[in-house]
Each structure stands twice: as structure tokens, then as C-alpha cells.
C-alpha positions in Angstrom: -9.1 10.4 -3.5 -11.7 10.5 -0.9 -11.1 9.5 2.9 -13.6 7.7 5.2 -14.6 9.0 8.4 -16.5 7.5 11.5 -18.8 10.0 13.4 -18.3 9.7 17.0 -20.4 12.6 18.3 -23.0 15.4 17.1 -24.2 18.2 18.8 -28.2 18.3 19.9 -29.2 20.5 17.3 -26.8 18.3 14.5 -25.3 21.4 12.9 -21.7 20.2 14.4 -20.7 16.6 13.7 -17.1 15.2 15.1 -15.7 12.5 13.1 -12.6 10.4 13.2 -10.3 9.3 10.2 -11.0 5.9 9.4 -7.3 4.8 8.9 -6.3 6.6 12.0 -9.3 5.9 14.1 -7.2 2.6 16.1 -4.3 5.1 17.2 -6.6 8.2 18.0 -9.3 6.6 19.8 -7.7 4.7 22.3 -5.7 7.8 23.4 -8.7 9.9 23.8 -10.4 7.5 26.0 -7.4 7.0 28.5 -8.2 8.2 32.0 -5.8 11.0 31.8 -7.2 12.6 28.5 -10.8 11.7 28.5 -12.0 14.9 30.6 -10.2 17.1 28.6 -11.4 15.6 25.4 -15.0 15.6 26.6 -14.5 19.5 27.4 -13.2 20.1 23.9 -16.1 18.2 22.4 -18.3 20.4 24.2 -16.8 23.7 23.4 -17.1 22.2 19.7 -20.8 21.1 19.8 -21.5 24.6 21.2 -19.9 26.3 18.3 -17.6 28.0 20.7 -13.8 28.4 20.5 -11.0 28.4 23.0 -7.4 28.9 21.8 -6.3 26.8 24.9 -8.0 23.5 23.6 -8.9 24.2 19.9 -7.0 26.3 17.4 -6.7 27.0 13.7 -3.1 26.5 12.2 -2.0 29.1 10.2 0.9 27.4 8.6 0.3 27.8 5.2 -2.2 28.2 2.3 -1.9 24.1 1.6 -3.1 23.6 5.3 -6.2 25.5 5.0 -8.9 24.6 7.3 -6.7 22.6 9.4 -6.6 22.8 13.4 -5.5 21.2 16.4 -7.2 20.0 19.3 -4.8 20.5 22.2 -4.2 18.0 25.3 -2.0 19.8 28.0 -2.6 17.9 31.2 0.6 15.6 31.9 1.8 16.0 28.3 1.7 18.4 25.2 -0.3 16.3 22.8 -2.0 17.2 19.8 -4.8 15.9 17.4 -4.7 17.5 13.8 -8.1 18.0 12.6 -9.9 19.4 9.4 -13.0 21.3 9.2 -15.5 21.2 6.4 -18.6 23.5 6.2 -21.5 23.1 4.4 -24.1 25.5 4.9 -24.8 25.6 8.6 -23.3 22.4 9.3 -20.0 22.3 10.6 -18.1 18.7 10.3 -14.7 18.1 12.5 -12.8 15.3 11.3 -9.7 14.1 13.7 -6.8 12.8 11.3 -3.8 12.5 13.3 -2.0 12.1 16.6 0.9 13.8 17.6 2.4 13.1 21.4 4.7 15.1 23.4 4.8 18.2 21.6 8.2 19.9 23.2 8.1 23.5 21.7 5.9 26.0 20.1 8.0 25.3 16.7 6.1 23.2 14.3 9.0 20.8 13.2 9.4 20.5 9.2 8.3 17.1 9.3 4.9 17.7 11.1 4.5 20.9 9.0 4.5 19.1 5.5 2.1 16.3 7.0 -0.1 19.1 8.0 -0.1 20.7 4.5 -1.0 17.4 3.2 -3.8 17.3 5.5 -5.2 20.4 4.2 -5.7 18.2 0.6 -7.7 15.7 2.4 -11.4 15.1 1.1 -14.0 12.9 2.9 -17.4 11.5 2.1 -20.0 12.1 4.6 
């Protein structure tokens, strides 16, 4: 089943687009627009739109084959929060969908419950 996504940003040249999952937008958007998080979110978006990577802010998750193309945005100011994303590439276009918010990560280890949710995200299909 296809899921819907809402575009929230795109690069000037249009090769990178950033979306938020329709079902979780009401949780993710208020989080990223908080004063304490917004500057860091703006920095992450600038990196992504410039086709740059910085493992401190955006990192691919190598959990399993099921979690293919799943990444995490890392927000470390104050707390250790994550937004799990999935990337889609079509030709030269790169689409990043923010899917799920995870607040207050306490260790480097990914709990089993979160791992299964990340693997499920790997199977999500979106219509752009």
C-alpha cells in the first residue's frame, strides 16, 4: 500500500526534495519547528539540499536488508532525538521522506522494538 507524503522543502536546482509522511506530520512538524530544534533542522536541510553528508546530523542505518535506504536525522542539542527517514532516488532526483520521530535516545544500541519499526519503514512505498 502506498503512503502519502507532503513536500516541505526542495533544493534550488530541484534535485533534492524533503518530505514528511502524511500520517506522522502532526508529530514531526511541531517537533522540528520548536525553538530548540529548528536551527539544527535548518542545518540538516541545508546539508541535504547541497547533496552533502555529515554523520553527526544525517546517517544511514545499517540494521538489516529490510531497512534498505533508511536514514536518521540526528538532533543532539539538549536531548538525543532522531527522525527516521527513507530515501528514494530516481535518476538524478533524490527524495527524502521523514517518517517517524524518536525522542530521547539513551544509548548507541537500537532497541529491538525500534529496530522492527525501522525495518517496516524500509518497505514503505510513496507516490510523489
